[in-house]
C-alpha positions in Angstrom: 117.4 101.0 91.3 114.7 100.5 88.6 111.3 99.1 89.0 110.5 96.2 86.3 106.7 94.4 85.2 104.1 95.3 87.6 105.9 97.7 90.0 106.1 100.4 87.0 102.4 100.7 87.3 101.8 99.4 91.0 103.2 99.7 94.6 104.8 96.2 96.2 101.6 96.1 98.1 99.2 97.2 94.6 101.2 94.7 92.9 100.4 91.2 94.4 97.1 92.6 95.1 96.7 93.0 91.4 98.0 89.4 90.8 95.7 88.0 93.3 92.4 89.6 91.6 94.0 88.9 87.7 94.0 85.6 88.9 90.6 85.0 90.6 88.6 88.1 89.9 86.1 89.1 92.4 86.9 88.2 96.0 86.3 90.6 99.7 89.1 91.8 101.3 89.3 89.2 103.7 90.3 86.9 100.7 92.6 88.7 99.5 94.3 88.9 102.8 94.6 85.7 103.4 96.3 85.6 100.1 98.4 87.6 100.6 99.3 86.1 104.4 100.7 83.4 102.9 104.1 85.4 102.2 104.0 87.6 104.8 101.7 88.7 107.8 99.6 91.4 106.3 97.1 93.6 108.4 93.2 93.9 107.0 93.3 97.2 107.6 96.2 97.7 105.6 94.9 95.6 103.0 91.7 97.6 102.5 93.0 100.4 102.2 94.9 99.7 98.8 92.4 98.3 97.3 90.0 101.4 98.2 92.5 103.1 96.6 93.0 101.4 93.8 89.2 101.2 93.6 89.7 105.5 93.9 92.3 105.0 90.9 90.3 103.3 88.9 91.2 100.1 88.5 89.0 97.9 90.4 85.4 97.9 91.1 83.5 97.3 94.5 80.4 95.4 93.7 78.4 95.4 97.4 77.1 91.8 97.9 74.7 91.7 100.9 77.4 92.2 104.1 80.4 91.6 102.5 81.6 93.3 99.5 83.4 91.9 96.2 86.7 94.0 94.4 87.8 92.6 90.5 89.6 94.4 88.1 88.0 96.7 85.7 90.8 95.8 82.9 92.5 92.3 82.4 95.9 92.1 82.5 96.7 91.8 79.5 94.2 95.3 78.2 96.3 97.0 81.9 99.6 96.5 80.1 98.7 97.1 76.8 96.5 100.3 77.9 99.6 101.9 80.0 102.4 100.2 77.6 100.8 103.1 75.2 100.3 105.7 77.8 104.5 105.6 78.5 105.4 105.3 74.6 103.1 107.9 73.3 104.7 110.1 76.7 108.0 109.2 75.4 107.7 110.5 72.1 106.0 113.5 72.7 108.8 114.5 75.3 111.6 112.8 73.0 110.5 112.4 69.5 113.0 111.2 67.5 115.5 109.5 70.7 112.5 107.0 71.5 112.7 105.8 67.8 116.1 105.3 67.1 116.8 103.6 70.7 113.1 101.2 70.4 115.2 100.3 66.6 118.1 99.4 68.7 116.2 97.6 71.2 114.6 95.0 67.4 118.4 93.5 67.2 117.5 91.4 70.6 113.9 90.2 69.6 112.3 87.4 67.5 112.1 87.9 63.7 107.6 88.3 64.0 107.9 91.1 65.7 109.7 92.9 63.2 107.4 91.8 60.7 104.5 93.5 62.5 106.5 96.4 63.2 107.1 96.5 59.0 103.6 96.0 58.3 103.0 99.0 60.7 105.1 101.0 59.0 103.3 100.2 55.6 99.7 100.7 56.4 101.8 104.2 57.9 102.8 105.2 54.9 100.2 104.5 53.1 97.4 106.3 55.3 99.3 109.6 54.7 100.3 108.9 50.9 95.6 108.5 51.2 95.4 112.4 52.8 
């Protein structure tokens, strides 16, 4: 089964934690655990481990304040998704080239007209840059 949404980039608990922090920003482990427990029992140590791994991955920032530590995302949800999708696109282009472009063009049949207009403008800009070189 193929993952979708944030689960493309995170494990299930990581995705839930990131959802919480992107909505509320700076929180302690205990505050995050309390919100997670509204859905199902979640062990404090498990939440702590996952949040500290997200710090190690460069996704969260940990700020000590007194005896507590507050965690907040380094990027907004939009910045994260933009950067990750850009990276995925480059990887696909490097690995599969024209096949990916062909499938992307096929997928344009299902998108709104505004996105097609943006793509046309981008293609014109790229052509102009190539001609100016």
